[in-house]
All heavy atoms as an XYZ file, in Angstrom:
731
protein
N      12.711    -10.472    -22.004
C      13.484     -9.833    -23.067
C      14.800     -9.350    -22.452
O      14.810     -8.711    -21.430
C      12.674     -8.655    -23.626
C      13.417     -7.889    -24.678
S      12.438     -6.527    -25.345
C      11.132     -7.416    -26.121
N      15.866     -9.652    -23.046
C      17.169     -9.244    -22.548
C      17.759     -8.191    -23.470
O      17.520     -8.195    -24.664
C      18.094    -10.457    -22.494
O      19.349    -10.081    -22.015
N      18.496     -7.289    -22.881
C      19.151     -6.274    -23.701
C      20.493     -5.932    -23.100
O      20.752     -6.193    -21.944
C      18.285     -5.024    -23.809
O      18.247     -4.358    -22.579
N      21.314     -5.337    -23.899
C      22.612     -4.876    -23.438
C      22.603     -3.364    -23.531
O      22.476     -2.802    -24.610
C      23.708     -5.464    -24.326
O      24.957     -4.941    -23.968
N      22.695     -2.724    -22.387
C      22.630     -1.269    -22.314
C      21.361     -0.726    -22.945
O      21.344      0.336    -23.544
C      23.856     -0.614    -22.961
C      25.092     -0.887    -22.143
O      25.008     -1.073    -20.940
N      26.220     -0.906    -22.785
N      20.280     -1.468    -22.789
C      19.000     -1.005    -23.267
C      18.802     -1.147    -24.764
O      17.822     -0.681    -25.299
N      19.712     -1.783    -25.463
C      19.565     -1.966    -26.907
C      19.111     -3.387    -27.176
O      19.792     -4.333    -26.836
C      20.889     -1.679    -27.614
C      21.334     -0.242    -27.452
C      22.716     -0.009    -28.035
O      23.232     -0.892    -28.731
O      23.256      1.063    -27.784
N      17.946     -3.521    -27.766
C      17.416     -4.851    -28.035
C      17.798     -5.279    -29.438
O      17.755     -4.478    -30.362
C      15.887     -4.879    -27.883
O      15.346     -3.870    -28.719
C      15.459     -4.657    -26.465
N      18.174     -6.534    -29.629
C      18.574     -6.991    -30.952
C      17.399     -7.061    -31.920
O      17.564     -6.880    -33.098
C      19.150     -8.376    -30.696
C      18.608     -8.788    -29.371
C      18.314     -7.537    -28.611
N      16.194     -7.314    -31.418
C      15.029     -7.355    -32.287
C      14.238     -6.059    -32.133
O      14.518     -5.267    -31.263
C      14.165     -8.581    -31.973
C      13.554     -8.581    -30.574
C      14.448     -9.169    -29.534
O      15.576     -8.735    -29.372
N      13.967    -10.133    -28.791
N      13.253     -5.872    -32.975
C      12.499     -4.629    -32.938
C      11.155     -4.789    -32.245
O      10.237     -4.028    -32.491
C      12.290     -4.093    -34.374
O      11.622     -5.102    -35.126
C      13.595     -3.711    -35.015
N      11.034     -5.791    -31.390
C       9.800     -5.980    -30.643
C       9.573     -4.794    -29.722
O      10.501     -4.308    -29.087
C       9.862     -7.251    -29.797
C       9.882     -8.499    -30.636
O       9.520     -8.479    -31.802
N      10.310     -9.591    -30.030
N       8.316     -4.360    -29.651
C       7.986     -3.266    -28.742
C       7.816     -3.815    -27.337
O       7.309     -4.920    -27.143
C       6.717     -2.565    -29.211
C       6.947     -1.841    -30.510
C       5.846     -0.880    -30.794
C       6.201     -0.173    -32.092
N       5.696      1.136    -32.179
N       8.250     -3.030    -26.375
C       8.131     -3.428    -24.982
C       6.678     -3.396    -24.548
O       5.885     -2.601    -25.039
C       8.937     -2.481    -24.096
C      10.447     -2.546    -24.255
C      11.110     -1.464    -23.420
C      10.964     -3.908    -23.834
N       6.354     -4.261    -23.601
C       5.037     -4.302    -23.007
C       5.198     -4.280    -21.496
O       6.283     -4.552    -20.968
C       4.301     -5.571    -23.445
C       4.037     -5.618    -24.942
C       3.288     -6.876    -25.362
O       2.642     -7.511    -24.499
O       3.349     -7.205    -26.549
N       4.110     -3.960    -20.804
C       4.150     -3.961    -19.345
C       4.650     -5.293    -18.827
O       4.330     -6.343    -19.378
C       2.761     -3.679    -18.772
C       2.281     -2.238    -18.893
C       0.844     -2.134    -18.397
C       3.179     -1.279    -18.147
N       5.456     -5.234    -17.809
C       6.045     -6.383    -17.119
C       7.209     -7.027    -17.862
O       7.785     -7.994    -17.368
C       4.987     -7.418    -16.764
C       3.970     -6.894    -15.758
C       3.265     -8.041    -15.067
N       2.502     -7.550    -13.944
C       1.176     -7.489    -13.915
N       0.474     -7.884    -14.949
N       0.559     -7.040    -12.857
N       7.544     -6.542    -19.056
C       8.763     -7.034    -19.705
C       9.954     -6.649    -18.828
O       9.899     -5.668    -18.088
C       8.951     -6.408    -21.087
C       8.085     -7.056    -22.159
O       7.456     -8.098    -21.882
O       8.037     -6.511    -23.272
N      11.019     -7.412    -18.915
C      12.217     -7.136    -18.120
C      13.394     -6.869    -19.050
O      13.664     -7.648    -19.965
C      12.545     -8.319    -17.172
C      13.862     -8.076    -16.445
C      11.419     -8.531    -16.177
N      14.054     -5.747    -18.810
C      15.279     -5.396    -19.541
C      16.460     -5.631    -18.623
O      16.409     -5.286    -17.446
C      15.290     -3.911    -19.906
C      14.317     -3.402    -20.940
C      14.448     -1.902    -21.065
C      14.586     -4.050    -22.270
N      17.525     -6.199    -19.152
C      18.761     -6.334    -18.390
C      19.720     -5.288    -18.952
O      20.055     -5.310    -20.137
C      19.364     -7.746    -18.500
C      20.694     -7.819    -17.766
C      18.376     -8.781    -17.969
N      20.117     -4.366    -18.077
C      20.984     -3.268    -18.504
C      22.327     -3.414    -17.808
O      22.393     -3.558    -16.583
C      20.341     -1.909    -18.185
C      19.036     -1.771    -18.975
C      21.300     -0.767    -18.499
C      18.247     -0.524    -18.677
N      23.383     -3.372    -18.592
C      24.724     -3.457    -18.033
C      25.232     -2.045    -17.779
O      25.225     -1.205    -18.674
C      25.667     -4.180    -18.985
C      27.034     -4.405    -18.374
C      27.866     -5.369    -19.196
O      27.342     -6.241    -19.861
N      29.163     -5.198    -19.133
N      25.665     -1.792    -16.554
C      26.163     -0.467    -16.178
C      27.630     -0.327    -16.557
O      28.286     -1.302    -16.934
C      25.995     -0.238    -14.663
O      26.805     -1.185    -13.960
C      24.549     -0.389    -14.230
N      28.131      0.883    -16.441
C      29.531      1.135    -16.794
C      30.494      0.387    -15.871
O      31.628      0.123    -16.263
C      29.846      2.642    -16.750
O      29.483      3.145    -15.459
C      29.110      3.387    -17.829
N      30.048      0.030    -14.671
C      30.918     -0.731    -13.759
C      30.642     -2.238    -13.842
O      30.921     -2.987    -12.914
C      30.799     -0.214    -12.325
C      29.389     -0.310    -11.776
O      28.463     -0.661    -12.537
O      29.216     -0.031    -10.577
N      30.081     -2.661    -15.016
C      29.895     -4.071    -15.362
C      28.820     -4.793    -14.546
O      28.744     -6.018    -14.587
C      31.226     -4.847    -15.260
C      32.319     -4.299    -16.158
C      31.947     -4.298    -17.635
O      31.370     -5.281    -18.116
O      32.244     -3.293    -18.300
N      28.002     -4.082    -13.779
C      26.882     -4.725    -13.096
C      25.750     -4.898    -14.102
O      25.590     -4.094    -15.010
C      26.367     -3.863    -11.933
C      27.265     -3.868    -10.727
C      26.557     -3.348     -9.497
C      26.162     -1.898     -9.623
N      25.622     -1.319     -8.385
N      24.984     -5.961    -13.938
C      23.804     -6.157    -14.771
C      22.580     -5.994    -13.878
O      22.437     -6.698    -12.874
C      23.825     -7.542    -15.418
C      24.871     -7.646    -16.491
C      24.657     -8.872    -17.366
O      23.894     -9.761    -17.051
N      25.353     -8.898    -18.482
N      21.723     -5.053    -14.246
C      20.536     -4.757    -13.458
C      19.287     -5.096    -14.253
O      19.228     -4.855    -15.460
C      20.517     -3.269    -13.082
C      21.729     -2.756    -12.312
C      21.617     -1.260    -12.092
C      21.856     -3.475    -10.973
N      18.303     -5.641    -13.571
C      17.039     -5.973    -14.210
C      16.032     -4.860    -13.948
O      15.780     -4.500    -12.802
C      16.490     -7.295    -13.671
C      17.278     -8.488    -14.120
C      16.623     -9.810    -13.733
O      15.528     -9.809    -13.139
O      17.233    -10.846    -14.033
N      15.494     -4.313    -15.032
C      14.493     -3.257    -14.956
C      13.193     -3.804    -15.536
O      13.175     -4.292    -16.661
C      14.925     -2.027    -15.760
C      15.994     -1.220    -15.102
C      17.322     -1.572    -15.206
C      15.665     -0.082    -14.376
C      18.319     -0.817    -14.609
C      16.650      0.684    -13.772
C      17.973      0.321    -13.886
N      12.110     -3.704    -14.772
C      10.794     -4.148    -15.241
C      10.028     -2.960    -15.803
O      10.040     -1.863    -15.219
C      10.005     -4.758    -14.093
C       8.640     -5.250    -14.527
C       7.837     -5.876    -13.396
O       8.386     -6.095    -12.308
O       6.650     -6.126    -13.617
N       9.367     -3.163    -16.928
C       8.543     -2.112    -17.514
C       7.315     -1.937    -16.624
O       6.510     -2.857    -16.476
C       8.124     -2.454    -18.962
C       7.215     -1.368    -19.520
C       9.350     -2.635    -19.843
N       7.205     -0.755    -16.000
C       6.093     -0.483    -15.090
C       5.092      0.501    -15.686
O       4.031      0.729    -15.125
C       6.597      0.032    -13.724
C       7.371     -1.060    -13.000
C       7.433      1.289    -13.875
N       5.438      1.094    -16.811
C       4.515      2.024    -17.447
C       4.911      2.317    -18.872
O       6.087      2.256    -19.239
N       3.898      2.611    -19.683
C       4.119      3.027    -21.065
C       3.483      4.402    -21.216
O       2.325      4.602    -20.836
C       3.504      2.033    -22.041
C       4.091      0.619    -21.988
C       3.254     -0.337    -22.817
C       5.533      0.620    -22.485
N       4.246      5.359    -21.747
C       3.775      6.732    -21.895
C       3.874      7.102    -23.365
O       4.887      6.852    -24.008
C       4.630      7.707    -21.036
C       4.192      9.131    -21.243
C       4.573      7.324    -19.572
N       2.801      7.707    -23.876
C       2.803      8.152    -25.271
C       2.743      9.671    -25.295
O       1.971     10.288    -24.568
C       1.585      7.565    -25.995
C       1.624      7.783    -27.484
C       0.519      7.036    -28.209
O       0.581      5.804    -28.266
O      -0.399      7.708    -28.704
N       3.589     10.287    -26.132
C       3.576     11.745    -26.233
C       2.596     12.205    -27.308
O       1.946     11.389    -27.965
C       4.985     12.315    -26.463
C       5.582     11.963    -27.810
O       4.841     11.452    -28.685
O       6.780     12.202    -28.000
N       2.504     13.524    -27.486
C       1.539     14.078    -28.445
C       1.851     13.706    -29.887
O       0.995     13.789    -30.768
C       1.432     15.608    -28.303
C       2.717     16.362    -28.551
C       3.629     16.451    -27.324
O       3.236     16.027    -26.232
O       4.751     16.951    -27.483
N       3.079     13.274    -30.169
C       3.469     12.844    -31.515
C       3.314     11.339    -31.711
O       3.823     10.780    -32.681
C       4.921     13.251    -31.803
C       5.106     14.758    -31.785
O       4.171     15.477    -32.213
O       6.179     15.216    -31.334
N       2.649     10.675    -30.766
C       2.399      9.230    -30.792
C       3.669      8.397    -30.637
O       3.706      7.237    -31.038
C       1.623      8.817    -32.033
N       4.717      8.964    -30.049
C       5.914      8.198    -29.710
C       5.666      7.523    -28.364
O       5.170      8.160    -27.436
C       7.142      9.105    -29.599
C       7.479      9.766    -30.911
O       7.547      9.109    -31.940
N       7.670     11.070    -30.884
N       6.014      6.252    -28.265
C       5.807      5.514    -27.023
C       7.136      5.343    -26.301
O       8.160      5.044    -26.912
C       5.181      4.133    -27.312
O       3.942      4.331    -27.989
C       4.921      3.362    -26.029
N       7.083      5.541    -24.985
C       8.261      5.385    -24.133
C       7.919      4.420    -23.005
O       6.779      4.372    -22.538
C       8.680      6.733    -23.539
C       9.005      7.755    -24.591
C       8.054      8.680    -24.997
C      10.246      7.770    -25.195
C       8.347      9.617    -25.982
C      10.553      8.698    -26.182
C       9.588      9.614    -26.572
O       9.879     10.526    -27.550
N       8.903      3.650    -22.584
C       8.712      2.706    -21.483
C       9.401      3.239    -20.235
O      10.553      3.668    -20.285
C       9.296      1.343    -21.846
N       8.673      3.226    -19.137
C       9.238      3.582    -17.842
C       9.563      2.265    -17.156
O       8.687      1.412    -16.974
C       8.246      4.413    -17.005
C       8.819      4.695    -15.621
C       7.897      5.715    -17.720
N      10.838      2.088    -16.808
C      11.310      0.817    -16.249
C      11.857      1.046    -14.849
O      12.501      2.069    -14.587
C      12.399      0.228    -17.137
S      11.925      0.109    -18.874
N      11.630      0.077    -13.971
C      12.027      0.214    -12.570
C      12.869     -0.982    -12.140
O      12.533     -2.135    -12.427
C      10.784      0.309    -11.688
C      11.076      0.401    -10.216
C      11.683      1.537     -9.681
C      10.755     -0.641     -9.363
C      11.951      1.618     -8.328
C      11.015     -0.567     -8.009
C      11.615      0.568     -7.496
O      11.891      0.662     -6.152
N      13.964     -0.667    -11.440
C      14.823     -1.704    -10.861
C      14.598     -1.691     -9.355
O      15.007     -0.752     -8.664
C      16.294     -1.434    -11.179
S      17.432     -2.621    -10.418
N      13.925     -2.726     -8.855
C      13.621     -2.781     -7.423
C      14.892     -2.860     -6.583
O      15.004     -2.211     -5.554
C      12.724     -3.984     -7.137
C      12.179     -3.993     -5.737
C      11.133     -5.081     -5.520
O      10.675     -5.688     -6.500
O      10.794     -5.312     -4.360
N      15.862     -3.621     -7.041
C      17.111     -3.816     -6.294
C      17.833     -2.485     -6.051
O      18.355     -2.229     -4.966
C      18.026     -4.775     -7.063
C      19.341     -5.051     -6.390
C      20.180     -6.007     -7.218
C      21.538     -6.210     -6.593
N      22.413     -7.029     -7.433
N      17.862     -1.617     -7.068
C      18.566     -0.341     -6.963
C      17.618      0.824     -6.651
O      18.066      1.947     -6.469
C      19.310     -0.034     -8.269
C      20.393     -1.033     -8.611
C      21.569     -0.977     -7.653
O      21.984      0.143     -7.263
O      22.079     -2.059     -7.287
N      16.301      0.563     -6.618
C      15.280      1.584     -6.429
C      15.524      2.742     -7.397
O      15.656      3.893     -7.009
C      15.253      2.093     -4.978
C      14.045      2.977     -4.698
O      13.004      2.810     -5.372
O      14.140      3.855     -3.825
N      15.584      2.377     -8.689
C      15.928      3.348     -9.729
C      15.030      3.159    -10.951
O      14.661      2.051    -11.301
C      17.394      3.149    -10.127
C      17.916      4.155    -11.096
C      19.402      3.962    -11.362
O      20.099      3.347    -10.542
O      19.846      4.416    -12.413
N      14.681      4.291    -11.573
C      13.893      4.278    -12.798
C      14.783      4.643    -13.978
O      15.721      5.432    -13.833
C      12.760      5.311    -12.734
C      11.635      4.930    -11.823
C      11.653      5.302    -10.483
C      10.551      4.218    -12.296
C      10.611      4.966     -9.642
C       9.499      3.874    -11.455
C       9.531      4.253    -10.130
N      14.451      4.097    -15.156
C      15.048      4.530    -16.415
C      13.923      4.642    -17.435
O      12.861      4.043    -17.263
C      16.151      3.574    -16.945
C      17.343      3.506    -16.011
C      15.597      2.201    -17.232
N      14.174      5.423    -18.488
C      13.192      5.577    -19.553
C      13.844      5.139    -20.856
O      14.978      5.504    -21.154
C      12.716      7.048    -19.661
C      11.710      7.197    -20.786
C      12.111      7.515    -18.346
N      13.094      4.335    -21.619
C      13.583      3.847    -22.906
C      12.567      4.210    -23.985
O      11.437      4.589    -23.675
C      13.764      2.310    -22.915
O      12.482      1.685    -22.927
C      14.583      1.835    -21.731
N      12.991      4.039    -25.226
C      12.007      4.160    -26.303
C      11.194      2.869    -26.331
O      11.389      1.980    -25.498
C      12.684      4.491    -27.645
C      13.557      3.375    -28.168
O      13.523      2.240    -27.692
N      14.356      3.679    -29.152
N      10.300      2.747    -27.299
C       9.388      1.597    -27.347
C      10.095      0.265    -27.538
O       9.562     -0.784    -27.184
C       8.362      1.803    -28.463
N      11.312      0.285    -28.093
C      12.025     -0.970    -28.324
C      13.116     -1.247    -27.291
O      13.877     -2.191    -27.430
C      12.650     -0.992    -29.743
O      13.539      0.112    -29.880
C      11.571     -0.945    -30.807
N      13.214     -0.420    -26.251
C      14.124     -0.704    -25.148
C      15.456      0.002    -25.180
O      16.327     -0.303    -24.376
N      15.645      0.958    -26.085
C      16.902      1.707    -26.098
C      16.806      2.866    -25.112
O      15.843      3.639    -25.139
C      17.185      2.250    -27.500
C      17.446      1.168    -28.512
C      17.659      1.724    -29.909
O      18.188      2.843    -30.039
O      17.274      1.038    -30.867
N      17.802      2.974    -24.248
C      17.817      4.064    -23.267
C      17.798      5.418    -23.978
O      18.458      5.591    -25.007
C      19.067      3.977    -22.391
C      19.119      2.821    -21.414
C      20.496      2.746    -20.768
C      18.047      2.960    -20.356
N      17.041      6.356    -23.411
C      17.014      7.698    -23.996
C      18.307      8.418    -23.659
O      18.769      8.388    -22.522
C      15.831      8.501    -23.444
C      14.438      8.002    -23.796
C      13.395      9.013    -23.325
C      14.279      7.757    -25.278
N      18.891      9.085    -24.640
C      20.117      9.839    -24.402
C      19.806     11.264    -23.958
O      20.660     11.941    -23.406
C      20.985      9.857    -25.660
O      20.263     10.409    -26.738
N      18.580     11.730    -24.191
C      18.154     13.065    -23.812
C      17.613     13.021    -22.378
O      16.467     12.635    -22.141
C      17.083     13.553    -24.791
C      16.633     14.977    -24.534
O      16.826     15.485    -23.409
O      16.067     15.586    -25.466
N      18.449     13.430    -21.410
C      18.070     13.365    -19.999
C      16.852     14.229    -19.689
O      16.019     13.860    -18.855
C      19.236     13.789    -19.103
C      20.360     12.765    -19.099
O      20.116     11.599    -19.459
O      21.493     13.142    -18.727
N      16.742     15.380    -20.349
C      15.611     16.271    -20.116
C      14.306     15.605    -20.546
O      13.299     15.656    -19.835
C      15.806     17.580    -20.894
C      15.625     18.814    -20.044
C      15.966     20.063    -20.826
O      15.056     20.609    -21.478
O      17.130     20.486    -20.765
N      14.312     14.986    -21.715
C      13.130     14.284    -22.214
C      12.790     13.117    -21.294
O      11.622     12.904    -20.951
C      13.360     13.786    -23.644
C      12.230     12.953    -24.253
C      10.928     13.743    -24.322
C      12.637     12.455    -25.632
N      13.789     12.368    -20.867
C      13.557     11.229    -19.967
C      12.916     11.697    -18.665
O      11.967     11.074    -18.170
C      14.864     10.496    -19.691
N      13.380     12.813    -18.117
C      12.821     13.328    -16.873
C      11.380     13.796    -17.082
O      10.512     13.569    -16.244
C      13.678     14.471    -16.314
C      13.228     14.935    -14.937
C      13.292     13.831    -13.893
O      14.320     13.196    -13.707
N      12.179     13.578    -13.204
N      11.114     14.420    -18.217
C       9.757     14.873    -18.528
C       8.795     13.683    -18.625
O       7.686     13.724    -18.095
C       9.778     15.651    -19.849
C       8.459     16.268    -20.227
C       8.565     17.053    -21.527
O       9.552     17.788    -21.719
O       7.638     16.917    -22.349
N       9.239     12.614    -19.269
C       8.410     11.411    -19.407
C       8.185     10.780    -18.033
O       7.074     10.369    -17.699
C       9.061     10.414    -20.383
C       9.024     11.009    -21.796
C       8.380      9.055    -20.333
C       9.943     10.340    -22.769
N       9.226     10.734    -17.220
C       9.111     10.178    -15.878
C       8.138     11.001    -15.038
O       7.284     10.450    -14.338
C      10.490     10.126    -15.228
C      10.691      9.188    -14.060
C      10.246      7.776    -14.366
C      12.142      9.210    -13.624
N       8.228     12.325    -15.139
C       7.307     13.197    -14.407
C       5.869     12.953    -14.842
O       4.962     12.864    -14.012
C       7.670     14.671    -14.613
C       8.984     15.060    -13.938
O       9.462     14.301    -13.064
O       9.534     16.110    -14.302
N       5.645     12.834    -16.162
C       4.302     12.550    -16.681
C       3.795     11.213    -16.150
O       2.625     11.074    -15.784
C       4.299     12.521    -18.217
C       4.446     13.899    -18.837
O       4.340     14.911    -18.113
O       4.692     13.965    -20.060
N       4.676     10.226    -16.116
C       4.301      8.908    -15.617
C       3.846      8.988    -14.164
O       2.825      8.409    -13.791
C       5.479      7.933    -15.757
C       5.270      6.632    -15.034
C       4.401      5.666    -15.536
C       5.926      6.368    -13.851
C       4.195      4.463    -14.865
C       5.734      5.170    -13.175
C       4.863      4.222    -13.684
N       4.595      9.713    -13.328
C       4.234      9.826    -11.913
C       2.893     10.533    -11.740
O       2.089     10.147    -10.895
C       5.328     10.543    -11.121
C       6.564      9.705    -10.917
C       7.812     10.247    -11.115
C       6.483      8.381    -10.528
C       8.964      9.489    -10.929
C       7.618      7.603    -10.337
C       8.861      8.174    -10.539
N       2.623     11.551    -12.548
C       1.342     12.262    -12.487
C       0.208     11.319    -12.870
O      -0.814     11.238    -12.181
C       1.344     13.516    -13.393
C      -0.056     14.071    -13.564
C       2.282     14.574    -12.835
N       0.395     10.574    -13.965
C      -0.635      9.629    -14.399
C      -0.861      8.529    -13.358
O      -1.997      8.131    -13.097
C      -0.251      9.002    -15.741
C      -0.258      9.945    -16.944
C       0.360      9.259    -18.156
C      -1.663     10.422    -17.254
N       0.206      8.048    -12.763
C       0.097      6.991    -11.753
C      -0.638      7.509    -10.516
O      -1.468      6.801     -9.939
C       1.487      6.476    -11.374
N      -0.355      8.748    -10.136
C      -1.020      9.333     -8.969
C      -2.509      9.524     -9.240
O      -3.348      9.246     -8.385
C      -0.371     10.680     -8.636
C      -0.828     11.257     -7.321
C      -0.053     12.504     -6.961
O       1.181     12.418     -6.807
O      -0.698     13.556     -6.842
N      -2.846      9.970    -10.451
C      -4.248     10.176    -10.816
C      -5.000      8.851    -10.878
O      -6.187      8.791    -10.578
C      -4.353     10.877    -12.162
C      -3.931     12.330    -12.131
C      -3.900     12.983    -13.505
O      -4.135     12.282    -14.509
O      -3.635     14.193    -13.554
N      -4.320      7.781    -11.268
C      -4.965      6.476    -11.405
C      -5.091      5.743    -10.087
O      -5.901      4.816     -9.955
C      -4.176      5.611    -12.394
N      -4.315      6.157     -9.086
C      -4.344      5.484     -7.797
C      -5.657      5.783     -7.096
O      -6.155      6.911     -7.138
C      -3.164      5.952     -6.944
N      -6.235      4.779     -6.434
C      -7.477      5.027     -5.696
C      -7.225      5.968     -4.530
O      -6.172      5.896     -3.881
C      -7.891      3.641     -5.216
C      -6.666      2.802     -5.287
C      -5.775      3.417     -6.324
N      -8.164      6.857     -4.306
C      -8.010      7.808     -3.202
C      -8.186      7.078     -1.891
O      -9.038      6.199     -1.762
C      -9.041      8.928     -3.329
C      -8.800      9.833     -4.492
C      -9.812     10.969     -4.532
O     -10.269     11.396     -3.462
O     -10.143     11.401     -5.639
N      -7.398      7.493     -0.894
C      -7.520      6.874      0.414
C      -8.826      7.316      1.066
O      -9.223      8.471      0.952
C      -6.343      7.285      1.310
C      -5.043      6.629      0.904
C      -3.922      6.958      1.866
O      -4.187      7.094      3.062
O      -2.785      7.066      1.392
N      -9.481      6.378      1.726
C     -10.700      6.709      2.420
C     -11.952      6.690      1.555
O     -13.041      6.874      2.053
N     -11.817      6.464      0.262
C     -13.008      6.394     -0.590
C     -13.352      4.940     -0.859
O     -12.562      4.192     -1.370
C     -12.783      7.137     -1.910
O     -11.804      6.476     -2.680
N     -14.510      4.542     -0.424
C     -14.941      3.166     -0.624
C     -16.339      3.144     -1.130
O     -17.152      3.921     -0.872
C     -14.832      2.375      0.678
C     -13.390      2.196      1.058
C     -13.242      1.322      2.282
O     -14.003      0.350      2.416
O     -12.395      1.595      3.097
Protein backbone atom coordinates (compact mmCIF):
# COMPACT_ATOMS: atom_id res chain seq x y z
CA UNK A 1 0.00 0.00 0.00
CA UNK A 2 1.46 3.34 -0.93
CA UNK A 3 0.61 6.67 0.58
CA UNK A 4 1.69 10.25 0.40
CA UNK A 5 2.39 11.72 3.80
CA UNK A 6 0.44 8.91 5.37
CA UNK A 7 -2.78 9.68 3.49
CA UNK A 8 -4.16 6.71 1.62
CA UNK A 9 -6.40 7.30 -1.39
CA UNK A 10 -8.63 4.35 -0.50
CA UNK A 11 -10.23 3.57 2.83
CA UNK A 12 -8.66 0.15 3.29
CA UNK A 13 -7.63 -0.53 6.86
CA UNK A 14 -3.98 -1.23 7.48
CA UNK A 15 -2.87 -4.71 8.46
CA UNK A 16 0.34 -6.05 9.94
CA UNK A 17 3.24 -6.00 7.49
CA UNK A 18 1.60 -3.44 5.20
CA UNK A 19 4.09 -0.83 3.99
CA UNK A 20 3.41 2.90 3.91
CA UNK A 21 5.58 5.23 1.86
CA UNK A 22 5.78 8.60 3.58
CA UNK A 23 7.29 11.64 1.93
CA UNK A 24 9.15 13.90 4.35
CA UNK A 25 9.34 17.67 4.19
CA UNK A 26 12.82 17.38 2.63
CA UNK A 27 11.35 15.27 -0.22
CA UNK A 28 12.74 11.91 0.98
CA UNK A 29 10.42 8.93 0.66
CA UNK A 30 10.62 6.50 3.57
CA UNK A 31 9.05 3.08 3.82
CA UNK A 32 7.35 2.30 7.12
CA UNK A 33 6.13 -1.24 7.85
CA UNK A 34 3.13 -1.77 10.10
CA UNK A 35 4.59 -3.61 13.10
CA UNK A 36 1.64 -3.33 15.46
CA UNK A 37 -2.03 -2.47 15.71
CA UNK A 38 -3.30 -0.87 18.93
CA UNK A 39 -6.94 -0.36 19.85
CA UNK A 40 -8.01 2.17 22.47
CA UNK A 41 -10.93 1.95 24.90
CA UNK A 42 -13.20 3.66 22.33
CA UNK A 43 -12.43 0.91 19.76
CA UNK A 44 -10.31 3.23 17.60
CA UNK A 45 -7.50 1.35 15.88
CA UNK A 46 -4.04 2.82 15.35
CA UNK A 47 -1.11 1.42 13.39
CA UNK A 48 2.42 1.55 14.73
CA UNK A 49 4.81 1.72 11.77
CA UNK A 50 8.58 1.32 11.74
CA UNK A 51 11.19 2.48 9.25
CA UNK A 52 14.25 0.25 9.56
CA UNK A 53 16.41 2.55 7.42
CA UNK A 54 15.82 5.56 9.71
CA UNK A 55 15.21 3.52 12.91
CA UNK A 56 12.06 5.56 13.46
CA UNK A 57 8.47 4.86 14.47
CA UNK A 58 5.31 6.71 13.41
CA UNK A 59 1.69 6.23 14.43
CA UNK A 60 -1.23 6.44 12.01
CA UNK A 61 -4.94 5.91 12.21
CA UNK A 62 -6.41 2.67 10.84
CA UNK A 63 -6.34 3.94 7.25
CA UNK A 64 -2.75 5.23 7.29
CA UNK A 65 -3.13 8.94 8.02
CA UNK A 66 -0.41 10.26 10.32
CA UNK A 67 -1.70 11.41 13.70
CA UNK A 68 -1.45 15.16 14.17
CA UNK A 69 -1.76 14.86 17.97
CA UNK A 70 1.82 14.15 19.10
CA UNK A 71 0.73 13.42 22.67
CA UNK A 72 -1.77 10.78 21.52
CA UNK A 73 0.81 9.26 19.15
CA UNK A 74 3.35 8.99 21.98
CA UNK A 75 0.75 7.40 24.28
CA UNK A 76 -0.11 4.80 21.62
CA UNK A 77 3.58 4.12 21.01
CA UNK A 78 4.17 3.68 24.75
CA UNK A 79 1.23 1.25 24.96
CA UNK A 80 2.62 -0.67 21.99
CA UNK A 81 6.04 -1.04 23.64
CA UNK A 82 4.43 -2.28 26.88
CA UNK A 83 2.33 -4.83 24.99
CA UNK A 84 5.33 -5.96 22.94
CA UNK A 85 7.44 -6.39 26.08
CA UNK A 86 4.68 -8.41 27.79
CA UNK A 87 4.30 -10.63 24.71
CA UNK A 88 8.02 -11.29 24.37
CA UNK A 89 9.20 -14.62 25.76
CA UNK A 90 11.14 -14.29 28.97
CA UNK A 91 14.83 -15.03 28.74
CA UNK A 92 15.87 -18.25 30.38
CA UNK A 93 12.39 -19.78 30.43
CA UNK A 94 12.15 -22.94 28.40
